[in-house]
N, C-alpha and C positions, 0 to 999 in steps of 0.2 A: 531495493532489489529490482533491477530493471533489465534483466538479461534474457528473459524468456522469449520463446518464439511467438507467442500470441496467436497460435493457430486457430483457436476457437473464435477469435474475433475477425480473422482474415476475410470472411465473406463480406463484411461490412466496410472494411478499410483497405482492401487490396493489399498492396505491398508496403504500406505505411507501417513502420515498426510500432509495436503497441505503446511504448512509452511516449512516442511522438504523436499519438492520436490526439486530436484537439477536441476539447470540450469547451464550448463557448469561445472558440477562437484561440485557445491556449493549450499547449501540449500538457497531457496529464502529468508528466514527470516534472514540469515547471511548477504546477500547482502543489505537488507534494513537496518540492524543494522549498517553496514559499512557506508552507506550514512548518517544515522543519526549522527554517531560518528564524521564524517568529517564536519557536519554542525554546526551551532551555537546553536543547541539545548543543553541545559545544562544537562538534565537527560533523560534517556531512560527507559520507562516502557513497558513491554509486557503484553498485556491483553490476557490471556489464559483462557481456559474453560475445563470442564471435557471431551470435545470432543477430546482434543489434549494432552494426558498425556506424550507422548514422547517429544513433543515440550516444554511443561512446564518443564520437567526434564532437558532438554538441556539448556534452558534459565536460569533456577535456578542456574546452575553452572557457568554462564557467569558473569564475574566481572563487565561488563559495563551496566548491565540491572537489573531492579527490576521487578519481576514478580507480576502481579496483577491478582488474581483469579476472574473471572466473571461467571455468571450462565450458559452460553452456550445456552440461549434461543433465540438467534437471534442478529443480528448486533446492533440494536438500544438499546436493553436491555444490551448487553455487553458494549457498548460504555457508556451508562449512568452509569453503575457500575464502569467502569474504571475512568470516570471523577469525580465520587464521591471521589475516592482515590487521583487522581492526581491533580484535580482542573483545573481552567482555568486561563489564556490562555494555550492551549495545542495544539501541532501538532498531528493530528491523521493520521496514514497511515496504509494501509492494507499490510499484509506480502507478498502479491502476486504481488508486483511491482518490478520485478527483475532488472530494469534498472533505479531506482530511483537514483538521484544524490544529493549531498549536496547542490548544487546551486539551485535545484528545491525547496528544503525545505527552504532555506534562502530567496528565492524570495517570497515564500508564506508567511513567517513570516513578511517580510517587507511590503508586500501588506496589510496584516491583520491589522498592526499597533494597536494591542490590540483587534481588533474585530474578527469577524468570516469570513473565506474565504473558499470557495470550489474551488479547482483547477480543471479546465477542459481543454480539448483539443478540437479543432474544429473536427467535425465529418469527415471532409475531410482529416485531418491528420491521424486519426485512419484508415480510409479506405485506405489511400496511403501506409500504412505499412502492411495492411492486418490484422489489429487487430479487434477483435469482438467489437461491440458497442451495448450491450444489452440495455442500458439506454441512452436516449438522452434527452436534455432539450433545450428549446429555450432560447437563450441569445441575446437580441438586434437583433432579426430577423435572427439569425443563429443557426443551430443545433450544440450543443457541447455535449461532453461526460465527465461525471465525472470520475476523475482518481483514486480516493481512497486516495488522499493527501488533507488534510483539516487542517485548524486552527479553533479551537473552542475558542471563546472568548466572550466578552460582546458586545452588540450592534447588529445591523442588519446583516443578512447574505448577503454576496456578493459573486460574482463569479470572479475568475481570470482566464482568458482564455489565455493559452500559446500555442505557436506553437512548442511544444516539442514532437517529435516522441517517445523518450524513455518512456514518461509518458502515451502514448497510449497503451502500452503493459501491460495489466492486465491479469494474468494467471488464468482464471476461468474454461476453458473447454479444452479438449484435443487439439483442433486446436490452442488454445493460447499457449499451452505448445510446440507444434511443431514449432510455429512461434518464440518463445523465443529461443528455441534450434537452429533454423536456424540463427537467428540474432547473437548468440554467435559464431557459426561456421563461419559465414561470416564477423564477427567483424564490424557490422553496427555502434555500439555505443561503446564509450569507457565506460568501466564498472569499477567502483570503486572496488579495491581489499582490 
């Protein structure tokens, strides 16, 4: 999912499209693609919109991805349009997860087992790394934060709660960008290249 406006991040990145914002000299969308390529996912699709023409052009040239045009009318509408093309089950991941790893994707797929799974981290994990937590939900009496990594399949939706600091970093605001850049500088996490 890489078709959003990224308006909350704009003060820090100017007119750069959110998926093309660089963390450690590499666009976030390329970091996510690398993790997906290294995972057990068979095909990679990029859901773009009229909001991100440079991202769409860049991805259209990539040999490892198929571009899917969405209306750009919001995450849910864009996700629905993408799933109409891709089908289910499908891994959905936002392009603003710069520390996504193949193991995270494979773990979500295994947990879904053909169903739907929303991957979350405990709020305490997000807070421990200094990540923003705009949305929290209650899961079995504990506050958890959706990560932007999901599996959409048949059956009831479930949550997979993982103690994975890298998944807590979702770059939505200038403070998130500063945190991601700090993590790269200080090499907190191994990052797929």
